N, C-alpha and C positions, 0 to 999 in steps of 0.2 A: 558552629558549622564547619570548623576546621577538622573535626573528627568525624564528619558525616561521610558515610559511604552510600552512594545512590542505590536505591532499591534494597538496602541492607539495614540502615539505621545509623545510630551513633556508635562508633567504634569504641569498645571498652579498653582502650589502652592507657588512659590516665584517670579513669573513674570506674567505680563499681556499678553493678546493676542497680536498679532503682530500689523499690520497697524491700525486695526479698533478698536478704543477705545469705540465704541458703543457696543462692545461685553464684556466689562469689568466685567460683572456679572458672566462670566464663571470662574473666578478665584476661585480655590478651587475644584470644581468638573470637571472643563474643562480640556481637553487634546488637545494639539494643533498639528495637522498634518501640518499646515502651517509652524510652527517653524521647524518641522522636514524636510520639503521639502527644506527650505532655509539652514538648517544645512547640508543637503546632498550636496547642491551646494558648500558651504564653504569647507567641507571636501574633496570634489573632487578637488577643487582648491588647498587646502593645501597639498594634496597628491602629486601633481605635484611639488610643491615647495620642499618637502622633497626628492623627487626622484632626483632632480637636485642639492641638497646640497652636498657639499664635506665633510661636517662634519660627523664624526663617532659617536661623543658624543655631548651632550648638557648639560647645567647646569640648574637645576630647584630648587626652594626653597625646603628645607627638608619637610615642611608640604605638599606642593603640590605633591611632589614625592610619598608620602605615599598614599595620596588620589587617585592620578592617577593610581598607581599600583593596588590598590584594585578594582577600576572601570574596568581597563583593564582585570584583572584576572576574574572578575565577567562576563564580556562579553564572554571571552574565555570559561569559565565554562558552560555557557548556550548556546553556539553556536550550539551544536547538536540539539537543539529544532527547529532550522530554517528549518528543512527538511519538516515541515508541519505546520498546524495551531496549535497555542498554546492553552492550556487549561487555564481556569481561575486560577487554582492552580499554573500552571507554571508561569503565569503572576505575581501572588502574591509573589511567591518565588523570582523571579527576582527583583521585586520592593523592597522587604524587604532587600535584599543584597545590592542593589544600594543605598537605602535610609540610611542604617546603615553606609555605607562609607561616605556619605555626612554629616550625623549627627556627626560623629567622627571628621571630618575635621572642621566643623563649631564650635564645642565645643572647639577644640584646639585653634582656632584663637580667638574666643570670650573670652575665659578664660585666655589664655596665650600670645596671639599675635604671631607674627612671630619671629623666633629665629634670623633671619638675616643671616642664613647660607644656602649655596647651595650644592646640591649633583650632581655628574655626572651621566647622564643617557644615555643609548645607543639610537642612532638614529633608529636602527633596531627595538627596542621595541616600539618607537613612531609610526613607520610605521605600525607595527602590530596592534597597537591601532586603527589607522585610518582605516585600512582594515577591521577589525572585526566590527567596528562601522558602516561602510558603508554596511556590510552584513546585520546587524540588521535593518538599515534604509530602505534598498531596500526591505527587506522582509515585513516591515510595510507598505511601499508604495503600494506593490502588494495587501496587505490585505485590503487596504482602497480604492480599486477601486470599484465603484458602478456598479450595473447591467446595468446602462445607459451609461457607459464609462466615466462618471465624477468621481471626487475624493472627498472624505470627507475632510472637512476643519477643523472643531472642533468637538471633540467627548466628551462624558461624561464617567467618571470612577465611578463605584460603588463598594464599599467594601461589598461584599455579606456576608462574615463572616470572621473569623480569618484566613481562608486558601484560600479565593478566591477573586479576583478582576475582574470584568466584564467590557466590553466596549459597550457602546450604541451610537447611531448616531443622529446627528442633521440634519436639512435639508441642501441641497446643498448651497454653497456660492461661489460667484464670486472669492473671495480672495483665496479660495482653488484651483481653476482651474489656476489662475495666478501663484500661488506658485509652483504647480506641473509642469507646463510648464517651469518655470524658473529653476527647480531643475537640469535639464540636464539628467534626468534618462530615459525619455520616448524616444522611437524611433520616427522617423518622421511620420510613419504611425500611431503610437499610439497618437501622438500629434494631428494629423488630426482628429482622432476619437473623442478626447476630444472637439475639436473646432466644429465639426459637431453636436455633442450632445448638446453643449453649445448653439448653434444657435437654436436648436429645443427644448430647455428647457424652464422652467418657469422663467428663469433669462433674457430672451430676451425681450426687450420692443420695439414693432413694431413701435409705434408712432415716437420714437426718433432714431430707428434703432441702439440701443445700449443696454447695459446690466445693470440691476439693481444688488444690492449687494446680495440679497436673495429673494426668491419667495415672492410676495406680498400675504397678507392674510387679512381676515376680523377678527378683534379682537372681542371677545364675548362682548355683552352688559352687563351692570351692573347686570340686573336681571338674566342673564344666568350664572353668576359666582357663585361659592360656592354652587353648586347644586349637591346633591347625589341622585343617581337613587334609585327607590323603591326596585329593585332587590338586590342592594348592602345592603340596610338597612335590608331587610328581612333575609339576611344571618347572621345577628348579633343579637343574643338574647339580648345582653346588650342594643344595640340601640333601638331595638323594645320595650323593657320594659321601657326605659327612656321616650320614646314617649308616651307610654300608661299612664305613671305616670305624664305626663306633666312636666317632669324634663328637663329644658333647659340648664343644665350645659355644656353638650356636643353637643347636637343636637336639632334642632327645626323644627316643621312641620308648614308650612305657610297655608294661606287660600286657596291656589290652590293645596293643598296636595303634595307640593314639600318639600324636606328635605334639611336643611342647617346646617353646623357646626356653633357653637357659633361665632358670628361676632367679638368677642374680641380676638380671636385667631390670633396671628401674624405669628406663625410658629408651627411646630410639637412639639417644646418644651413646648409651652403654652398648647397644647392638652395633652401632657404627664403629665404636672403638674396637670391638671384638673382631669385626670384619677387617679392620685395618691391620690387625696382627696377622691375619691370614694372607696378607699380601706378600709376606716373606716365606710362603710355602708353595707347595705344588698347586694350590688352588688360586694362585694370583690372577690368572686370566678369567676364571669364573667369578671371582669377587668383583673384578672391574666390570664384568658384563651384567651381573645379576644383583649388584649392591642395591640399586634403586628399587628393584622388585622386592627384595627381601625386607627392606625397611618399610615398604608399603604394606606388605603382608603383616608385619609386626603392628603397624598402626591400625590395620583392618581388624586384627584380632583383639586388640585392647581398646581401640577407639577412644583414646585419651582426649581427643579434641572435643568430643561431645560430652565429656564429664562436666556436669554443672556445679557439683559441690554437694553440700549436705542434702540438697533437694533430690539427688539421685541415688542416695545410699541409706539415708535414715528412714525410719518408719514413724517417728514422732516429730514433734516440734513443727518445722515447715517441710516435713519430709513426705514420703510416699503415703498416699491414702489419707492424708490429713486435711481436715477443714481448718483453715486458719481464719478465725472469726473476723479479724480486722479487715482482711481482704473482701470478705463477704459484705461487710458494711460499706466498704469502698464501692463495691458493685451496686449496692442499694442506692447510694448517693448518685452514682453515675446514671443509673436508670431513672432516678427522679429527675435529674436534669434533662434527660431525653423526653420524659413525660411533659415537663413544663414547656420544653421547646415545641413539642407537638401541639400542645394547647395554644400556645402563643401564636403559632403559625397556622392555626385553624385547620389542622389535619382532619381526616374523616373520623367520625365517631368510632368506627371499627378499629382504626389504627390506634387511636388514643385509648380505647378500651383494652386492647390486647397489651399495650405497653403498661397500663396500670395493673393489669392482671399479673404480669411478671413482677412488677414492683412489690405488690402486696404478698406475692408468693415468697419472694426473697425475704421480705420482712418477717413473715411467719417462720421461715426456716431458720432465722437467726436465733430464736429460742426463748425469748422472755416468756412466752406463753406455753412452752412445752412442759410436759410433766417431768418431774425429777428423774423418773425411770428412763425416759427417752433421752433427756439432756445429759444425764449421768452426774448431775450435781443440782444444787438449788439454781433454778433458771434465772433468778434475778442477780446472782453473783457473777462477776466477770471472770472468764477463763480465756486463755489465749487460743487453744486449739483443741480439736477432737480427732484423735487418730482413728484409723479403721479398727473396728471391733472393740472400741473402748468408749467411755463417756468423756465428758469435758476434762481436760488436763491443764495443768500449769495455771493455778489461780493468780489473779492479779489484773489490774486495769492496763490495757494496752492503748495504743492510739485509736482504737476502734471508737472510744467514747466521743472523739471529735466528729467522726462521720455520723454517728448516731444522733448527736445533738443537731447537726446541720440538717439531717434528713427530717427530724422531727419538726424543726421550724419550717421546713419546706412543706411538710404535710399540713401544718397549721396555716400555711399561706402568709407568713410574715416576711415582707421584702422591703428593701430600701432602694430607691432609685432617685438619682439627682437630689440627694439629701432629704427626700421625703419618705416617711414611713407609710406603707400601705398594706392592706390585707386582702388576699385573694386565695381563700382556702379551696382551690379547685381540685385538690387531691384528698381533702378531708372526708371521712366517711360519716354518714349520718348516725350510724350506730355508736359512735363515740360520744354523742351528746347524752346528757343526763336524762334518765327516764323518771327520776323523782328528785325532789329538792335535797340539796346537800350543802354542807359548809366547807368553804375553801380556806385553808390556813396558809399564810405566807409571811415572809420577812420583808418589810418595806425598805426604802432607800436609807432610812435612819436607823436600820438594824432593829426595828421594833416588831414584835409579833402582832399580826393583824389577822382578821378573818372576815370573810364575805359570805353572806347567805345567797345560794344560787337556786334558781328555779329549774324545773324540768325543761328540757329542750334548750339547754345552754351548756357551755363548756368554758372553763377558765384556765388561764396560764399567766405567767408573769413575763414581761419583757422589760429589761433594764429595771427589774424589781417593781414594775408597775403592773397591777392586775389588768389583764385584757379579757373581757367577757364576750363570747360569741353568743348571740341569741338568734333563733330562727324566726324570720319575719317574711313579709310579702314585699319588702322593698329594702334596697341597700342604703344604709345610713350609719353614721358613726358619731358618737358623742364623747367628748373629752371632759371629764369631771375634775375640778380643781379642789385643792384642800380648803380653800376659802369658801366652799359651797357654791361657787359659780360653775357654769358649764358652757360648752361650746359645741354646736352640732354642725356636721357636714353632710351634704346630700350626696356623699360618695363614701368610698372606703379609703380615701387618701387623706393623710394629715399633712397640713402645710409645712413648709420648711422651718418656720419659726418655732412651731410647737414641737416639731420632730427634734429640733436641736435641744429643747428643754428635756425631752425624754432621754435622748442619748447622753446628755451631760448629768442626768440624775439630779436635777435642781431641787427635787422634792415638792414642786408646785402642783404636780398632777397626782390625783388619788387613784383614779382608775379610768379605763377606756372601755366603752361598750360598743360593740360592732354588731349591727343587724345584718344577718346573712339570709339570702334567698335560698330556700330549700332546694331548688333545682340546680344550684351551683354545687351541691354536695354530692358525693358518690355513694 
C-alpha cells in the first residue's frame, strides 16, 4: 500500500506490470489497477484468516512495525476523503505521506540492515489495517469503472506540479477485465454487465470467437511520425522564427510543407539541451518564454508516456491483434468463479443462465473442439497465441494449463471445504455423460494400470488417482469403495474429514468413489 495511488492503482515504480511483460514500458509512469484488483482478492482472503485466528497479538520485526504503523495511520488519516472523488492535490498529499514512509523503511534496511528483534503488535490493529485498505481499494475500483461497464487495467500518473498528481487512462485491456472479475468485488449482475460489454467491445475477435489482449490498431507509417501541425507551429514565435531563418537545430520544414522536430532528438531531454544552447543567441527571451510549450508539443507529438512496450508495437506474441490463450483461460476461470458465486448466493435463474452462457462460449472459443483449419494447427496441441490473420503460433505449453485444470475441476464440481471433499457439479452439462457403455483406463496410486467398465448415463475422472464415477439418479448419494471390498455410503455428496484425509494422502485404501447426481442439477 506504500505504492498505492488513490483512484489510480499501484504505482509501478519498483515492480513490473502483472501477467503481461509486453507492457513493461509502463514502469515509471504506469499505475496498475490489475495489481490492485488482485490485492483486493488477497486482502479479502487474509481478512477471513485474521477473523478466525485465536491470537490477540502477533510479533513483527521492529523495522516492519514502524513501516506498517505509518502506512496504517496514513490510510486512517486520509479515509475521510473516500466520501467523494479525490482532487489531484489530495492524491499528491497521500502519495507523499506513503512514499515518505516507504523511503524511511528502505533507508533503514539498506543502511543498517535488520536489528533481528521483534515487537508485539495487536491483531486488532492488523484487522483495522486490512479494513481501511479494502475501503481505499474498493473506492478506487469504483473510480475505474468505464462508461461502457468495463474497467481500466493500467493507468498513467502525471506529476503536474509540486502539489498535484493526476491520473489518465490507457485503452481497455482483457487483463483488466479478468482481474476485476477475479477480485470478488463485483456483484453477479455487475459481473454480467462486464461480460456483456466485453463481448460487444473491440476486444472480441469474431473469427476465433475469443478475445484479444487489447484493441487492434494500425500503427502510423514512418512518414506520418514526428509531424507537427501548422497550427501548433504558428502558435510559437520561436519555432516560426527558426523556420524563417532556416535554423534546423529544433525544427525543420520539409518539401511538402510539413514540420518535424530534429531527427536526432531521442527524448525531451535532448530537446531541452538544444533549447539551452539557444539561450546564448538572439532567441534567448523566446526560449525562456516558450520552452515549456515546445517541450509539451514534443511530448504530444511522440506521446512517449503512453508507450506500453511490445504490446503497442508488435503484431505477434502478446502484440497487436493477438489472442494470447493463457489470458483467455484466465478469463474462463474468473467467469467460472462468478458463476459459482451466483449459484451460491441464489441469484435469479436468468442471471445464472447468462453467466453460464458466457462461460461456455469462452470455453468453446479456446479451441480444443475447433477444426484444424480454424485453429491453424492440431487443436489438442498447446500454442501460446494466435495473431491476426494467422493460425495458432509458438507451440509449447504455457501457464494456461493451470487455469484449464482448475476450470475443469470446477465444471466437474469437485471442491474442498473445511478439510472435507464434496461434489456439486452445478456447471456440468448432461451431454458430457456417456450415451453408451465404455471402459475407463487409469493409473492408480500404486502406479498400476487399471480399468473400470462404465454404464451409460455416467462419467468418470480421477481425483488424487482415485476414480470418481458420477451416475444420474433420482437422489443424491455417495459411496466410498475400499480395496478390502468394504464400502461406506453417505446420504449426501460430502465425504467426512477422516476419509477425505485418506484421499488427499493417497493411502491406497480407497478403490473408487461413486456419486449419484440428480439430473435437475446438471445443465
